[in-house]
mmCIF entry with sequence, helices, sheets and N, C-alpha, C, O atoms, coordinates in Angstrom:
data_MODEL
# 
_entry.id   MODEL 
# 
_entity.id                         1 
_entity.type                       polymer 
_entity.pdbx_number_of_molecules   1 
# 
_entity_poly.entity_id                      1 
_entity_poly.type                           'polypeptide(L)' 
_entity_poly.nstd_linkage                   no 
_entity_poly.nstd_monomer                   no 
_entity_poly.pdbx_seq_one_letter_code       QGVTVHEPQRLADALDAFQRTAAPEDGLLLIGSHKLVQELPDEYRGSK 
_entity_poly.pdbx_seq_one_letter_code_can   QGVTVHEPQRLADALDAFQRTAAPEDGLLLIGSHKLVQELPDEYRGSK 
_entity_poly.pdbx_strand_id                 A 
# 
loop_
_entity_poly_seq.entity_id 
_entity_poly_seq.num 
_entity_poly_seq.mon_id 
_entity_poly_seq.hetero 
1 1  GLN n 
1 2  GLY n 
1 3  VAL n 
1 4  THR n 
1 5  VAL n 
1 6  HIS n 
1 7  GLU n 
1 8  PRO n 
1 9  GLN n 
1 10 ARG n 
1 11 LEU n 
1 12 ALA n 
1 13 ASP n 
1 14 ALA n 
1 15 LEU n 
1 16 ASP n 
1 17 ALA n 
1 18 PHE n 
1 19 GLN n 
1 20 ARG n 
1 21 THR n 
1 22 ALA n 
1 23 ALA n 
1 24 PRO n 
1 25 GLU n 
1 26 ASP n 
1 27 GLY n 
1 28 LEU n 
1 29 LEU n 
1 30 LEU n 
1 31 ILE n 
1 32 GLY n 
1 33 SER n 
1 34 HIS n 
1 35 LYS n 
1 36 LEU n 
1 37 VAL n 
1 38 GLN n 
1 39 GLU n 
1 40 LEU n 
1 41 PRO n 
1 42 ASP n 
1 43 GLU n 
1 44 TYR n 
1 45 ARG n 
1 46 GLY n 
1 47 SER n 
1 48 LYS n 
# 
_struct_asym.id          A 
_struct_asym.entity_id   1 
# 
loop_
_struct_conf.conf_type_id 
_struct_conf.id 
_struct_conf.pdbx_PDB_helix_id 
_struct_conf.beg_label_comp_id 
_struct_conf.beg_label_asym_id 
_struct_conf.beg_label_seq_id 
_struct_conf.pdbx_beg_PDB_ins_code 
_struct_conf.end_label_comp_id 
_struct_conf.end_label_asym_id 
_struct_conf.end_label_seq_id 
_struct_conf.pdbx_end_PDB_ins_code 
_struct_conf.beg_auth_comp_id 
_struct_conf.beg_auth_asym_id 
_struct_conf.beg_auth_seq_id 
_struct_conf.end_auth_comp_id 
_struct_conf.end_auth_asym_id 
_struct_conf.end_auth_seq_id 
_struct_conf.pdbx_PDB_helix_class 
_struct_conf.details 
_struct_conf.pdbx_PDB_helix_length 
HELX_P HELX_P1 AA1 HIS A 6  ? THR A 21 ? HIS A 6  THR A 21 1 ? 16 
HELX_P HELX_P2 AA2 PRO A 24 ? LEU A 30 ? PRO A 24 LEU A 30 1 ? 7  
HELX_P HELX_P3 AA3 HIS A 34 ? GLU A 39 ? HIS A 34 GLU A 39 1 ? 6  
HELX_P HELX_P4 AA4 ASP A 42 ? TYR A 44 ? ASP A 42 TYR A 44 5 ? 3  
# 
_struct_conf_type.id          HELX_P 
_struct_conf_type.criteria    ? 
_struct_conf_type.reference   ? 
# 
loop_
_atom_site.group_PDB 
_atom_site.id 
_atom_site.type_symbol 
_atom_site.label_atom_id 
_atom_site.label_alt_id 
_atom_site.label_comp_id 
_atom_site.label_asym_id 
_atom_site.label_entity_id 
_atom_site.label_seq_id 
_atom_site.pdbx_PDB_ins_code 
_atom_site.Cartn_x 
_atom_site.Cartn_y 
_atom_site.Cartn_z 
_atom_site.occupancy 
_atom_site.B_iso_or_equiv 
_atom_site.pdbx_formal_charge 
_atom_site.auth_seq_id 
_atom_site.auth_comp_id 
_atom_site.auth_asym_id 
_atom_site.auth_atom_id 
_atom_site.pdbx_PDB_model_num 
ATOM 1   N N  . GLN A 1 1  ? 34.153 6.329  11.427 1.00 0.00 ? 1  GLN A N  1 
ATOM 2   C CA . GLN A 1 1  ? 34.043 5.840  12.789 1.00 0.00 ? 1  GLN A CA 1 
ATOM 3   C C  . GLN A 1 1  ? 34.526 4.403  12.856 1.00 0.00 ? 1  GLN A C  1 
ATOM 4   O O  . GLN A 1 1  ? 34.271 3.631  11.931 1.00 0.00 ? 1  GLN A O  1 
ATOM 5   N N  . GLY A 1 2  ? 35.207 4.026  13.907 1.00 0.00 ? 2  GLY A N  1 
ATOM 6   C CA . GLY A 1 2  ? 35.831 2.722  13.980 1.00 0.00 ? 2  GLY A CA 1 
ATOM 7   C C  . GLY A 1 2  ? 34.879 1.605  14.364 1.00 0.00 ? 2  GLY A C  1 
ATOM 8   O O  . GLY A 1 2  ? 35.197 0.779  15.220 1.00 0.00 ? 2  GLY A O  1 
ATOM 9   N N  . VAL A 1 3  ? 33.724 1.576  13.740 1.00 0.00 ? 3  VAL A N  1 
ATOM 10  C CA . VAL A 1 3  ? 32.740 0.541  14.062 1.00 0.00 ? 3  VAL A CA 1 
ATOM 11  C C  . VAL A 1 3  ? 32.946 -0.649 13.130 1.00 0.00 ? 3  VAL A C  1 
ATOM 12  O O  . VAL A 1 3  ? 33.047 -0.473 11.916 1.00 0.00 ? 3  VAL A O  1 
ATOM 13  N N  . THR A 1 4  ? 33.010 -1.865 13.688 1.00 0.00 ? 4  THR A N  1 
ATOM 14  C CA . THR A 1 4  ? 33.253 -3.046 12.871 1.00 0.00 ? 4  THR A CA 1 
ATOM 15  C C  . THR A 1 4  ? 31.975 -3.777 12.529 1.00 0.00 ? 4  THR A C  1 
ATOM 16  O O  . THR A 1 4  ? 31.980 -4.641 11.653 1.00 0.00 ? 4  THR A O  1 
ATOM 17  N N  . VAL A 1 5  ? 30.881 -3.457 13.194 1.00 0.00 ? 5  VAL A N  1 
ATOM 18  C CA . VAL A 1 5  ? 29.595 -4.071 12.903 1.00 0.00 ? 5  VAL A CA 1 
ATOM 19  C C  . VAL A 1 5  ? 28.872 -3.175 11.895 1.00 0.00 ? 5  VAL A C  1 
ATOM 20  O O  . VAL A 1 5  ? 28.380 -2.103 12.249 1.00 0.00 ? 5  VAL A O  1 
ATOM 21  N N  . HIS A 1 6  ? 28.812 -3.622 10.641 1.00 0.00 ? 6  HIS A N  1 
ATOM 22  C CA . HIS A 1 6  ? 28.389 -2.722 9.570  1.00 0.00 ? 6  HIS A CA 1 
ATOM 23  C C  . HIS A 1 6  ? 26.892 -2.725 9.329  1.00 0.00 ? 6  HIS A C  1 
ATOM 24  O O  . HIS A 1 6  ? 26.323 -1.692 8.976  1.00 0.00 ? 6  HIS A O  1 
ATOM 25  N N  . GLU A 1 7  ? 26.239 -3.873 9.512  1.00 0.00 ? 7  GLU A N  1 
ATOM 26  C CA . GLU A 1 7  ? 24.824 -3.944 9.175  1.00 0.00 ? 7  GLU A CA 1 
ATOM 27  C C  . GLU A 1 7  ? 23.965 -2.952 9.966  1.00 0.00 ? 7  GLU A C  1 
ATOM 28  O O  . GLU A 1 7  ? 23.204 -2.207 9.348  1.00 0.00 ? 7  GLU A O  1 
ATOM 29  N N  . PRO A 1 8  ? 24.046 -2.905 11.297 1.00 0.00 ? 8  PRO A N  1 
ATOM 30  C CA . PRO A 1 8  ? 23.213 -1.943 12.035 1.00 0.00 ? 8  PRO A CA 1 
ATOM 31  C C  . PRO A 1 8  ? 23.489 -0.502 11.637 1.00 0.00 ? 8  PRO A C  1 
ATOM 32  O O  . PRO A 1 8  ? 22.563 0.305  11.557 1.00 0.00 ? 8  PRO A O  1 
ATOM 33  N N  . GLN A 1 9  ? 24.759 -0.167 11.383 1.00 0.00 ? 9  GLN A N  1 
ATOM 34  C CA . GLN A 1 9  ? 25.099 1.207  11.025 1.00 0.00 ? 9  GLN A CA 1 
ATOM 35  C C  . GLN A 1 9  ? 24.513 1.560  9.657  1.00 0.00 ? 9  GLN A C  1 
ATOM 36  O O  . GLN A 1 9  ? 24.029 2.674  9.458  1.00 0.00 ? 9  GLN A O  1 
ATOM 37  N N  . ARG A 1 10 ? 24.558 0.608  8.708  1.00 0.00 ? 10 ARG A N  1 
ATOM 38  C CA . ARG A 1 10 ? 23.976 0.901  7.405  1.00 0.00 ? 10 ARG A CA 1 
ATOM 39  C C  . ARG A 1 10 ? 22.468 1.093  7.524  1.00 0.00 ? 10 ARG A C  1 
ATOM 40  O O  . ARG A 1 10 ? 21.897 1.952  6.853  1.00 0.00 ? 10 ARG A O  1 
ATOM 41  N N  . LEU A 1 11 ? 21.822 0.300  8.374  1.00 0.00 ? 11 LEU A N  1 
ATOM 42  C CA . LEU A 1 11 ? 20.385 0.476  8.571  1.00 0.00 ? 11 LEU A CA 1 
ATOM 43  C C  . LEU A 1 11 ? 20.105 1.846  9.186  1.00 0.00 ? 11 LEU A C  1 
ATOM 44  O O  . LEU A 1 11 ? 19.178 2.541  8.769  1.00 0.00 ? 11 LEU A O  1 
ATOM 45  N N  . ALA A 1 12 ? 20.899 2.226  10.166 1.00 0.00 ? 12 ALA A N  1 
ATOM 46  C CA . ALA A 1 12 ? 20.714 3.534  10.807 1.00 0.00 ? 12 ALA A CA 1 
ATOM 47  C C  . ALA A 1 12 ? 20.917 4.655  9.788  1.00 0.00 ? 12 ALA A C  1 
ATOM 48  O O  . ALA A 1 12 ? 20.155 5.622  9.772  1.00 0.00 ? 12 ALA A O  1 
ATOM 49  N N  . ASP A 1 13 ? 21.935 4.532  8.943  1.00 0.00 ? 13 ASP A N  1 
ATOM 50  C CA . ASP A 1 13 ? 22.177 5.555  7.929  1.00 0.00 ? 13 ASP A CA 1 
ATOM 51  C C  . ASP A 1 13 ? 21.026 5.603  6.935  1.00 0.00 ? 13 ASP A C  1 
ATOM 52  O O  . ASP A 1 13 ? 20.594 6.685  6.536  1.00 0.00 ? 13 ASP A O  1 
ATOM 53  N N  . ALA A 1 14 ? 20.532 4.458  6.537  1.00 0.00 ? 14 ALA A N  1 
ATOM 54  C CA . ALA A 1 14 ? 19.431 4.407  5.567  1.00 0.00 ? 14 ALA A CA 1 
ATOM 55  C C  . ALA A 1 14 ? 18.178 5.028  6.161  1.00 0.00 ? 14 ALA A C  1 
ATOM 56  O O  . ALA A 1 14 ? 17.475 5.777  5.482  1.00 0.00 ? 14 ALA A O  1 
ATOM 57  N N  . LEU A 1 15 ? 17.893 4.726  7.417  1.00 0.00 ? 15 LEU A N  1 
ATOM 58  C CA . LEU A 1 15 ? 16.714 5.330  8.069  1.00 0.00 ? 15 LEU A CA 1 
ATOM 59  C C  . LEU A 1 15 ? 16.882 6.830  8.220  1.00 0.00 ? 15 LEU A C  1 
ATOM 60  O O  . LEU A 1 15 ? 15.924 7.585  8.059  1.00 0.00 ? 15 LEU A O  1 
ATOM 61  N N  . ASP A 1 16 ? 18.091 7.262  8.529  1.00 0.00 ? 16 ASP A N  1 
ATOM 62  C CA . ASP A 1 16 ? 18.352 8.701  8.695  1.00 0.00 ? 16 ASP A CA 1 
ATOM 63  C C  . ASP A 1 16 ? 18.147 9.422  7.365  1.00 0.00 ? 16 ASP A C  1 
ATOM 64  O O  . ASP A 1 16 ? 17.500 10.468 7.313  1.00 0.00 ? 16 ASP A O  1 
ATOM 65  N N  . ALA A 1 17 ? 18.699 8.859  6.292  1.00 0.00 ? 17 ALA A N  1 
ATOM 66  C CA . ALA A 1 17 ? 18.542 9.459  4.959  1.00 0.00 ? 17 ALA A CA 1 
ATOM 67  C C  . ALA A 1 17 ? 17.077 9.457  4.547  1.00 0.00 ? 17 ALA A C  1 
ATOM 68  O O  . ALA A 1 17 ? 16.580 10.424 3.969  1.00 0.00 ? 17 ALA A O  1 
ATOM 69  N N  . PHE A 1 18 ? 16.397 8.362  4.850  1.00 0.00 ? 18 PHE A N  1 
ATOM 70  C CA . PHE A 1 18 ? 14.970 8.267  4.501  1.00 0.00 ? 18 PHE A CA 1 
ATOM 71  C C  . PHE A 1 18 ? 14.174 9.342  5.216  1.00 0.00 ? 18 PHE A C  1 
ATOM 72  O O  . PHE A 1 18 ? 13.331 9.998  4.605  1.00 0.00 ? 18 PHE A O  1 
ATOM 73  N N  . GLN A 1 19 ? 14.429 9.528  6.488  1.00 0.00 ? 19 GLN A N  1 
ATOM 74  C CA . GLN A 1 19 ? 13.680 10.510 7.279  1.00 0.00 ? 19 GLN A CA 1 
ATOM 75  C C  . GLN A 1 19 ? 13.933 11.921 6.762  1.00 0.00 ? 19 GLN A C  1 
ATOM 76  O O  . GLN A 1 19 ? 13.043 12.770 6.815  1.00 0.00 ? 19 GLN A O  1 
ATOM 77  N N  . ARG A 1 20 ? 15.144 12.178 6.261  1.00 0.00 ? 20 ARG A N  1 
ATOM 78  C CA . ARG A 1 20 ? 15.455 13.535 5.782  1.00 0.00 ? 20 ARG A CA 1 
ATOM 79  C C  . ARG A 1 20 ? 14.883 13.796 4.401  1.00 0.00 ? 20 ARG A C  1 
ATOM 80  O O  . ARG A 1 20 ? 14.542 14.936 4.084  1.00 0.00 ? 20 ARG A O  1 
ATOM 81  N N  . THR A 1 21 ? 14.769 12.757 3.562  1.00 0.00 ? 21 THR A N  1 
ATOM 82  C CA . THR A 1 21 ? 14.504 13.014 2.154  1.00 0.00 ? 21 THR A CA 1 
ATOM 83  C C  . THR A 1 21 ? 13.146 12.530 1.656  1.00 0.00 ? 21 THR A C  1 
ATOM 84  O O  . THR A 1 21 ? 12.668 13.024 0.635  1.00 0.00 ? 21 THR A O  1 
ATOM 85  N N  . ALA A 1 22 ? 12.508 11.581 2.341  1.00 0.00 ? 22 ALA A N  1 
ATOM 86  C CA . ALA A 1 22 ? 11.304 10.976 1.788  1.00 0.00 ? 22 ALA A CA 1 
ATOM 87  C C  . ALA A 1 22 ? 10.068 11.400 2.560  1.00 0.00 ? 22 ALA A C  1 
ATOM 88  O O  . ALA A 1 22 ? 10.082 11.486 3.788  1.00 0.00 ? 22 ALA A O  1 
ATOM 89  N N  . ALA A 1 23 ? 9.011  11.660 1.831  1.00 0.00 ? 23 ALA A N  1 
ATOM 90  C CA . ALA A 1 23 ? 7.709  11.858 2.460  1.00 0.00 ? 23 ALA A CA 1 
ATOM 91  C C  . ALA A 1 23 ? 7.214  10.491 2.914  1.00 0.00 ? 23 ALA A C  1 
ATOM 92  O O  . ALA A 1 23 ? 7.592  9.481  2.321  1.00 0.00 ? 23 ALA A O  1 
ATOM 93  N N  . PRO A 1 24 ? 6.366  10.428 3.966  1.00 0.00 ? 24 PRO A N  1 
ATOM 94  C CA . PRO A 1 24 ? 5.879  9.140  4.468  1.00 0.00 ? 24 PRO A CA 1 
ATOM 95  C C  . PRO A 1 24 ? 5.243  8.292  3.373  1.00 0.00 ? 24 PRO A C  1 
ATOM 96  O O  . PRO A 1 24 ? 5.502  7.091  3.298  1.00 0.00 ? 24 PRO A O  1 
ATOM 97  N N  . GLU A 1 25 ? 4.420  8.895  2.526  1.00 0.00 ? 25 GLU A N  1 
ATOM 98  C CA . GLU A 1 25 ? 3.736  8.119  1.485  1.00 0.00 ? 25 GLU A CA 1 
ATOM 99  C C  . GLU A 1 25 ? 4.758  7.561  0.486  1.00 0.00 ? 25 GLU A C  1 
ATOM 100 O O  . GLU A 1 25 ? 4.659  6.407  0.069  1.00 0.00 ? 25 GLU A O  1 
ATOM 101 N N  . ASP A 1 26 ? 5.733  8.381  0.108  1.00 0.00 ? 26 ASP A N  1 
ATOM 102 C CA . ASP A 1 26 ? 6.749  7.931  -0.833 1.00 0.00 ? 26 ASP A CA 1 
ATOM 103 C C  . ASP A 1 26 ? 7.566  6.797  -0.242 1.00 0.00 ? 26 ASP A C  1 
ATOM 104 O O  . ASP A 1 26 ? 7.876  5.819  -0.921 1.00 0.00 ? 26 ASP A O  1 
ATOM 105 N N  . GLY A 1 27 ? 7.914  6.938  1.035  1.00 0.00 ? 27 GLY A N  1 
ATOM 106 C CA . GLY A 1 27 ? 8.729  5.921  1.682  1.00 0.00 ? 27 GLY A CA 1 
ATOM 107 C C  . GLY A 1 27 ? 8.028  4.573  1.708  1.00 0.00 ? 27 GLY A C  1 
ATOM 108 O O  . GLY A 1 27 ? 8.657  3.544  1.462  1.00 0.00 ? 27 GLY A O  1 
ATOM 109 N N  . LEU A 1 28 ? 6.742  4.565  2.000  1.00 0.00 ? 28 LEU A N  1 
ATOM 110 C CA . LEU A 1 28 ? 6.029  3.300  2.073  1.00 0.00 ? 28 LEU A CA 1 
ATOM 111 C C  . LEU A 1 28 ? 5.890  2.670  0.698  1.00 0.00 ? 28 LEU A C  1 
ATOM 112 O O  . LEU A 1 28 ? 5.805  1.448  0.583  1.00 0.00 ? 28 LEU A O  1 
ATOM 113 N N  . LEU A 1 29 ? 5.865  3.497  -0.355 1.00 0.00 ? 29 LEU A N  1 
ATOM 114 C CA . LEU A 1 29 ? 5.822  2.945  -1.711 1.00 0.00 ? 29 LEU A CA 1 
ATOM 115 C C  . LEU A 1 29 ? 7.170  2.348  -2.093 1.00 0.00 ? 29 LEU A C  1 
ATOM 116 O O  . LEU A 1 29 ? 7.233  1.329  -2.781 1.00 0.00 ? 29 LEU A O  1 
ATOM 117 N N  . LEU A 1 30 ? 8.248  2.986  -1.643 1.00 0.00 ? 30 LEU A N  1 
ATOM 118 C CA . LEU A 1 30 ? 9.569  2.547  -2.038 1.00 0.00 ? 30 LEU A CA 1 
ATOM 119 C C  . LEU A 1 30 ? 10.050 1.357  -1.226 1.00 0.00 ? 30 LEU A C  1 
ATOM 120 O O  . LEU A 1 30 ? 10.827 0.542  -1.723 1.00 0.00 ? 30 LEU A O  1 
ATOM 121 N N  . ILE A 1 31 ? 9.595  1.246  0.026  1.00 0.00 ? 31 ILE A N  1 
ATOM 122 C CA . ILE A 1 31 ? 10.104 0.201  0.915  1.00 0.00 ? 31 ILE A CA 1 
ATOM 123 C C  . ILE A 1 31 ? 9.141  -0.969 0.935  1.00 0.00 ? 31 ILE A C  1 
ATOM 124 O O  . ILE A 1 31 ? 8.012  -0.833 1.408  1.00 0.00 ? 31 ILE A O  1 
ATOM 125 N N  . GLY A 1 32 ? 9.568  -2.121 0.428  1.00 0.00 ? 32 GLY A N  1 
ATOM 126 C CA . GLY A 1 32 ? 8.718  -3.300 0.403  1.00 0.00 ? 32 GLY A CA 1 
ATOM 127 C C  . GLY A 1 32 ? 8.883  -4.181 1.616  1.00 0.00 ? 32 GLY A C  1 
ATOM 128 O O  . GLY A 1 32 ? 8.122  -5.130 1.804  1.00 0.00 ? 32 GLY A O  1 
ATOM 129 N N  . SER A 1 33 ? 9.871  -3.880 2.445  1.00 0.00 ? 33 SER A N  1 
ATOM 130 C CA . SER A 1 33 ? 10.174 -4.750 3.587  1.00 0.00 ? 33 SER A CA 1 
ATOM 131 C C  . SER A 1 33 ? 9.354  -4.359 4.800  1.00 0.00 ? 33 SER A C  1 
ATOM 132 O O  . SER A 1 33 ? 9.497  -3.257 5.330  1.00 0.00 ? 33 SER A O  1 
ATOM 133 N N  . HIS A 1 34 ? 8.490  -5.270 5.240  1.00 0.00 ? 34 HIS A N  1 
ATOM 134 C CA . HIS A 1 34 ? 7.695  -4.982 6.437  1.00 0.00 ? 34 HIS A CA 1 
ATOM 135 C C  . HIS A 1 34 ? 8.598  -4.804 7.646  1.00 0.00 ? 34 HIS A C  1 
ATOM 136 O O  . HIS A 1 34 ? 8.300  -4.013 8.541  1.00 0.00 ? 34 HIS A O  1 
ATOM 137 N N  . LYS A 1 35 ? 9.700  -5.538 7.671  1.00 0.00 ? 35 LYS A N  1 
ATOM 138 C CA . LYS A 1 35 ? 10.605 -5.436 8.807  1.00 0.00 ? 35 LYS A CA 1 
ATOM 139 C C  . LYS A 1 35 ? 11.166 -4.016 8.901  1.00 0.00 ? 35 LYS A C  1 
ATOM 140 O O  . LYS A 1 35 ? 11.247 -3.451 9.992  1.00 0.00 ? 35 LYS A O  1 
ATOM 141 N N  . LEU A 1 36 ? 11.554 -3.439 7.761  1.00 0.00 ? 36 LEU A N  1 
ATOM 142 C CA . LEU A 1 36 ? 12.097 -2.097 7.782  1.00 0.00 ? 36 LEU A CA 1 
ATOM 143 C C  . LEU A 1 36 ? 11.024 -1.094 8.173  1.00 0.00 ? 36 LEU A C  1 
ATOM 144 O O  . LEU A 1 36 ? 11.292 -0.164 8.933  1.00 0.00 ? 36 LEU A O  1 
ATOM 145 N N  . VAL A 1 37 ? 9.817  -1.271 7.665  1.00 0.00 ? 37 VAL A N  1 
ATOM 146 C CA . VAL A 1 37 ? 8.713  -0.377 8.019  1.00 0.00 ? 37 VAL A CA 1 
ATOM 147 C C  . VAL A 1 37 ? 8.472  -0.398 9.515  1.00 0.00 ? 37 VAL A C  1 
ATOM 148 O O  . VAL A 1 37 ? 8.173  0.636  10.111 1.00 0.00 ? 37 VAL A O  1 
ATOM 149 N N  . GLN A 1 38 ? 8.597  -1.564 10.127 1.00 0.00 ? 38 GLN A N  1 
ATOM 150 C CA . GLN A 1 38 ? 8.385  -1.658 11.562 1.00 0.00 ? 38 GLN A CA 1 
ATOM 151 C C  . GLN A 1 38 ? 9.449  -0.877 12.341 1.00 0.00 ? 38 GLN A C  1 
ATOM 152 O O  . GLN A 1 38 ? 9.205  -0.458 13.473 1.00 0.00 ? 38 GLN A O  1 
ATOM 153 N N  . GLU A 1 39 ? 10.626 -0.679 11.739 1.00 0.00 ? 39 GLU A N  1 
ATOM 154 C CA . GLU A 1 39 ? 11.684 0.060  12.409 1.00 0.00 ? 39 GLU A CA 1 
ATOM 155 C C  . GLU A 1 39 ? 11.487 1.563  12.343 1.00 0.00 ? 39 GLU A C  1 
ATOM 156 O O  . GLU A 1 39 ? 12.154 2.306  13.063 1.00 0.00 ? 39 GLU A O  1 
ATOM 157 N N  . LEU A 1 40 ? 10.585 2.021  11.495 1.00 0.00 ? 40 LEU A N  1 
ATOM 158 C CA . LEU A 1 40 ? 10.391 3.453  11.313 1.00 0.00 ? 40 LEU A CA 1 
ATOM 159 C C  . LEU A 1 40 ? 9.572  4.058  12.440 1.00 0.00 ? 40 LEU A C  1 
ATOM 160 O O  . LEU A 1 40 ? 8.738  3.380  13.040 1.00 0.00 ? 40 LEU A O  1 
ATOM 161 N N  . PRO A 1 41 ? 9.808  5.341  12.729 1.00 0.00 ? 41 PRO A N  1 
ATOM 162 C CA . PRO A 1 41 ? 8.953  6.037  13.696 1.00 0.00 ? 41 PRO A CA 1 
ATOM 163 C C  . PRO A 1 41 ? 7.526  6.084  13.205 1.00 0.00 ? 41 PRO A C  1 
ATOM 164 O O  . PRO A 1 41 ? 7.281  5.927  12.008 1.00 0.00 ? 41 PRO A O  1 
ATOM 165 N N  . ASP A 1 42 ? 6.579  6.296  14.098 1.00 0.00 ? 42 ASP A N  1 
ATOM 166 C CA . ASP A 1 42 ? 5.154  6.267  13.747 1.00 0.00 ? 42 ASP A CA 1 
ATOM 167 C C  . ASP A 1 42 ? 4.827  7.257  12.642 1.00 0.00 ? 42 ASP A C  1 
ATOM 168 O O  . ASP A 1 42 ? 3.974  6.970  11.802 1.00 0.00 ? 42 ASP A O  1 
ATOM 169 N N  . GLU A 1 43 ? 5.476  8.405  12.616 1.00 0.00 ? 43 GLU A N  1 
ATOM 170 C CA . GLU A 1 43 ? 5.116  9.418  11.623 1.00 0.00 ? 43 GLU A CA 1 
ATOM 171 C C  . GLU A 1 43 ? 5.522  8.989  10.209 1.00 0.00 ? 43 GLU A C  1 
ATOM 172 O O  . GLU A 1 43 ? 5.099  9.614  9.236  1.00 0.00 ? 43 GLU A O  1 
ATOM 173 N N  . TYR A 1 44 ? 6.335  7.934  10.077 1.00 0.00 ? 44 TYR A N  1 
ATOM 174 C CA . TYR A 1 44 ? 6.734  7.467  8.754  1.00 0.00 ? 44 TYR A CA 1 
ATOM 175 C C  . TYR A 1 44 ? 6.006  6.181  8.352  1.00 0.00 ? 44 TYR A C  1 
ATOM 176 O O  . TYR A 1 44 ? 6.386  5.535  7.375  1.00 0.00 ? 44 TYR A O  1 
ATOM 177 N N  . ARG A 1 45 ? 4.977  5.812  9.087  1.00 0.00 ? 45 ARG A N  1 
ATOM 178 C CA . ARG A 1 45 ? 4.237  4.591  8.750  1.00 0.00 ? 45 ARG A CA 1 
ATOM 179 C C  . ARG A 1 45 ? 3.006  4.911  7.894  1.00 0.00 ? 45 ARG A C  1 
ATOM 180 O O  . ARG A 1 45 ? 2.193  4.026  7.628  1.00 0.00 ? 45 ARG A O  1 
ATOM 181 N N  . GLY A 1 46 ? 2.865  6.167  7.463  1.00 0.00 ? 46 GLY A N  1 
ATOM 182 C CA . GLY A 1 46 ? 1.746  6.520  6.597  1.00 0.00 ? 46 GLY A CA 1 
ATOM 183 C C  . GLY A 1 46 ? 0.441  6.641  7.344  1.00 0.00 ? 46 GLY A C  1 
ATOM 184 O O  . GLY A 1 46 ? -0.625 6.567  6.732  1.00 0.00 ? 46 GLY A O  1 
ATOM 185 N N  . SER A 1 47 ? 0.494  6.827  8.657  1.00 0.00 ? 47 SER A N  1 
ATOM 186 C CA . SER A 1 47 ? -0.730 6.969  9.437  1.00 0.00 ? 47 SER A CA 1 
ATOM 187 C C  . SER A 1 47 ? -1.360 8.331  9.159  1.00 0.00 ? 47 SER A C  1 
ATOM 188 O O  . SER A 1 47 ? -0.688 9.360  9.230  1.00 0.00 ? 47 SER A O  1 
ATOM 189 N N  . LYS A 1 48 ? -2.658 8.330  8.841  1.00 0.00 ? 48 LYS A N  1 
ATOM 190 C CA . LYS A 1 48 ? -3.327 9.586  8.515  1.00 0.00 ? 48 LYS A CA 1 
ATOM 191 C C  . LYS A 1 48 ? -4.568 9.719  9.380  1.00 0.00 ? 48 LYS A C  1 
ATOM 192 O O  . LYS A 1 48 ? -5.291 10.709 9.274  1.00 0.00 ? 48 LYS A O  1 
# 
């Protein structure tokens, strides 16, 4: 795709891959960035 702004697209791709492949608990263990965690949907914040 002819997008020149790479950072947002990489974040979107990373979140998409995360949502497809990682369980919520695994994702929170792997991701140390609070900023990234805040970008996740509620179901991926480890809420039980």
